[in-house]
C-alpha positions as CSV (number, residue, x, y, z in Angstrom):
1,M,96.8,75.9,192.1
2,R,97.3,72.7,190.2
3,F,99.6,72.8,187.1
4,L,99.8,70.1,184.5
5,L,102.4,69.8,181.8
6,Y,101.9,67.2,179.1
7,N,103.6,66.6,175.7
8,I,100.7,64.7,174.1
9,R,102.5,63.9,170.8
10,Y,99.5,65.2,168.8
11,A,97.5,62.3,170.3
12,T,99.1,59.9,167.9
13,G,99.9,57.3,170.5
14,H,103.2,55.6,171.4
15,G,104.8,52.2,171.8
16,V,105.6,49.4,169.3
17,G,102.3,50.0,167.4
18,Y,103.4,53.5,166.6
19,H,106.1,52.2,164.3
20,L,103.9,49.6,162.5
21,P,103.7,48.8,159.7
22,L,106.6,51.3,159.1
23,P,108.8,53.4,161.4
24,F,106.9,56.5,162.7
25,S,103.8,55.6,160.7
26,G,101.7,56.4,163.8
27,F,102.6,60.1,163.1
28,F,100.1,60.1,160.2
29,R,97.2,58.3,161.9
30,H,93.9,59.9,163.0
31,T,93.9,60.9,166.6
32,S,90.3,60.9,168.0
33,N,90.5,57.7,170.1
34,I,93.7,58.7,171.9
35,L,92.6,62.3,172.3
36,T,89.4,61.1,174.0
37,Q,91.5,59.1,176.5
38,I,93.8,62.2,177.1
39,V,90.8,64.4,177.8
40,E,89.5,61.8,180.3
41,F,92.8,61.8,182.0
42,I,93.2,65.6,182.2
43,E,89.6,65.9,183.4
44,S,90.3,63.4,186.2
45,V,93.2,65.4,187.7
46,K,91.3,68.7,187.7
47,P,94.2,71.1,186.8
48,D,93.8,74.9,187.0
49,I,96.5,75.5,184.3
50,I,97.5,73.1,181.5
51,A,100.6,73.5,179.4
52,L,100.2,71.2,176.3
53,I,103.2,70.5,174.0
54,E,102.7,69.0,170.6
55,V,99.0,69.8,169.9
56,D,97.4,69.3,166.5
57,S,95.6,72.6,165.7
58,G,93.6,71.4,162.7
59,S,95.3,68.9,160.3
60,Y,93.5,65.9,158.8
61,R,94.8,63.8,161.7
62,S,92.3,65.7,164.0
63,A,89.6,65.9,161.4
64,R,90.5,69.6,160.9
65,C,89.6,70.4,164.5
66,C,92.0,72.0,167.0
67,Q,92.8,69.6,169.8
68,A,93.2,72.5,172.3
69,D,89.7,73.7,171.4
70,I,88.3,70.3,172.0
71,I,90.0,69.9,175.4
72,A,89.2,73.4,176.5
73,K,85.5,73.0,175.7
74,K,85.3,69.7,177.6
75,L,86.9,71.3,180.6
76,H,85.2,74.7,180.3
77,Q,88.5,76.5,180.2
78,F,90.0,79.4,178.3
79,H,92.9,78.6,176.0
80,I,95.7,80.0,173.8
81,V,97.2,78.0,171.0
82,E,99.7,78.7,168.3
83,T,101.9,76.9,165.8
84,K,105.5,76.1,166.9
85,Y,107.1,77.4,163.8
86,A,107.9,81.0,162.8
87,N,105.6,82.4,160.1
88,N,108.2,82.6,157.4
89,S,109.7,79.2,158.1
90,L,109.6,76.2,155.7
91,A,107.7,74.2,158.3
92,S,104.9,76.8,158.4
93,K,104.2,76.1,154.7
94,V,104.1,72.3,154.9
95,P,100.7,70.6,155.5
96,V,100.4,68.8,158.9
97,L,103.6,70.5,160.1
98,N,101.9,73.9,160.0
99,K,99.2,72.7,162.4
100,Q,101.7,71.4,165.0
101,S,101.3,73.7,168.0
102,N,101.6,74.3,171.7
103,A,98.8,75.5,173.9
104,L,97.9,76.8,177.4
105,L,94.5,76.1,178.9
106,T,93.3,77.6,182.2
107,S,90.3,78.2,184.4
108,E,91.8,81.5,185.4
109,T,91.2,84.8,183.6
110,I,93.7,85.4,180.8
111,I,94.8,89.1,181.1
112,A,97.2,89.1,178.2
113,H,99.2,86.8,175.9
114,H,102.2,87.1,173.6
115,F,103.8,84.8,171.0
116,H,107.6,85.1,170.9
117,Y,109.9,83.3,168.5
118,F,113.5,82.3,169.0
119,D,116.0,83.2,166.3
120,E,117.5,79.6,166.3
121,G,116.2,76.1,165.8
122,V,113.1,74.7,164.0
123,K,110.7,74.8,167.0
124,R,110.8,78.5,168.0
125,L,107.6,79.4,169.7
126,V,107.5,80.8,173.3
127,I,103.9,81.3,174.6
128,E,103.7,83.9,177.3
129,V,100.4,84.1,179.2
130,E,99.7,86.6,182.0
131,L,97.2,85.5,184.6
132,P,96.0,87.5,187.6
133,D,98.9,86.5,189.9
134,I,101.5,84.8,187.7
135,V,103.0,84.7,184.2
136,V,103.4,81.4,182.4
137,F,105.9,80.7,179.6
138,I,105.6,77.5,177.5
139,V,108.5,76.3,175.4
140,H,109.5,73.3,173.3
141,L,113.3,73.6,172.8
142,S,115.4,72.5,169.9
143,L,116.8,69.0,169.4
144,K,120.3,70.5,168.9
145,Y,122.3,71.3,172.0
146,R,123.8,74.5,170.5
147,H,120.4,75.8,169.5
148,R,119.0,74.9,173.0
149,Q,121.7,77.0,174.7
150,Q,121.0,79.9,172.4
151,Q,117.3,79.6,173.0
152,L,117.8,79.5,176.7
153,E,119.8,82.8,176.5
154,H,116.9,84.4,174.5
155,L,114.4,83.0,177.0
156,H,116.4,84.5,179.9
157,R,116.0,88.0,178.3
158,L,112.3,87.5,177.9
159,L,111.9,86.5,181.6
160,Q,113.7,89.6,182.8
161,K,110.7,91.7,181.6
162,S,108.2,90.0,183.8
163,T,107.2,91.6,187.1
164,K,105.1,88.8,188.4
165,P,106.0,85.3,189.7
166,M,106.6,82.9,186.8
167,I,106.2,79.3,185.8
168,V,108.3,78.2,182.8
169,A,107.3,74.8,181.5
170,G,107.8,72.6,178.5
171,D,109.7,70.0,176.7
172,F,113.3,71.2,177.0
173,N,114.8,68.3,175.1
174,T,117.7,68.1,177.6
175,F,119.4,65.0,176.2
176,G,122.5,65.9,178.1
177,G,120.6,65.8,181.4
178,G,119.2,68.4,183.8
179,R,122.7,70.0,184.2
180,E,122.0,71.7,180.8
181,L,119.7,74.0,182.7
182,E,121.9,74.8,185.7
183,L,123.3,78.1,184.3
184,F,119.8,79.1,183.2
185,K,118.3,78.4,186.6
186,A,121.1,80.3,188.3
187,A,120.7,83.3,186.1
188,T,116.9,83.5,186.4
189,G,116.5,82.3,190.0
190,L,114.0,79.7,188.9
191,Q,113.6,76.5,190.9
192,D,112.8,73.0,189.6
193,A,109.5,71.6,190.8
194,N,111.1,68.2,190.3
195,P,114.2,68.5,192.5
196,M,114.7,64.7,192.6
197,H,114.9,64.7,188.7
198,H,112.4,62.0,188.2
199,P,112.3,61.1,184.4
200,S,109.2,61.4,182.2
201,H,110.4,60.0,178.9
202,P,109.7,57.5,177.4
203,S,106.5,57.0,179.2
204,H,106.7,53.1,179.1
205,A,110.1,53.1,180.8
206,P,111.2,56.6,181.8
207,H,114.9,57.3,182.0
208,R,115.2,60.9,180.6
209,Q,114.2,64.2,182.3
210,L,113.2,66.2,179.2
211,D,110.1,67.9,180.7
212,F,110.4,70.6,183.2
213,I,108.2,72.8,185.4
214,L,110.4,75.7,186.7
215,H,109.0,78.4,189.0
216,S,109.8,81.6,190.8
217,P,110.7,81.3,194.6
218,E,107.4,83.2,195.3
219,L,105.7,79.9,194.4
220,E,106.0,76.8,196.6
221,A,105.9,73.5,194.7
222,V,104.1,70.8,196.6
223,N,102.7,67.4,195.7
224,F,104.8,67.0,192.5
225,Y,104.3,63.7,190.7
226,I,104.5,62.0,187.4
227,P,101.5,59.6,186.8
228,D,102.1,56.3,185.0
229,I,100.1,57.4,182.0
230,R,101.1,56.0,178.6
231,L,99.0,57.8,176.0
232,S,102.0,59.6,174.6
233,D,105.8,59.0,174.5
234,H,106.0,61.5,177.3
235,A,104.4,61.0,180.8
236,P,102.6,64.1,182.2
237,L,103.9,66.2,185.1
238,I,101.6,67.5,187.8
239,C,102.5,70.0,190.5
240,D,100.4,71.9,193.1
241,F,101.6,75.4,193.9
242,N,101.1,77.5,197.0
243,Y,101.6,81.3,196.8
244,V,104.4,82.2,199.3
245,K,104.4,85.8,198.4
246,T,102.5,87.4,195.5
247,H,103.8,90.3,193.4
248,R,101.2,92.6,195.1
249,E,103.0,92.0,198.5
250,K,106.5,93.0,197.3
């Protein structure tokens, strides 16, 4: 089973050009050209499950089309997509921001899905998707350390309800380094698919490990790598998993 995690930055690009003629002006540009390149890359690695962070689900930048829909149709996959902000939040009422989402795409059958929301931070969404043999959780944690720790505590409670092997993936914004997750990993028993802590941000000269693929011990992570792909400010993470023991064998 091949798993891909990619923060695509709404397909708005990266690098010096992103900040011309004004800082962060790339945030407001149309995205079709970069999205086409992202789709071509994803198609080339043939993932079975794709966790996408920072997806535009229908603003003017993507010509009112959902980027997750476009990618899923191209790859002939099922998908789940939802805005990152709670329904009653200020961000959910602001144009463009209210189309900023996360998504899961997969070639496997989706048995059930749930959208959970943290109580703290601006980005609050947790996507939970149950597949035949595993449950996948997708997160994009807060920029603030205090909020991240509160979100991890909430996430720990959510994970305790799962009876299947898990993959927990996303942009954890761990600006303090991977040690921010040590207590969370100890409490959940999850393992890091990237034990050597290879960085993925920024993509042109990675020196931060912000993106994580964590997994239950029933799953064996093999062939983990971070391709040198510079279509976003984050590089993608790819990991193949073998089933050591499924929930049916417990």
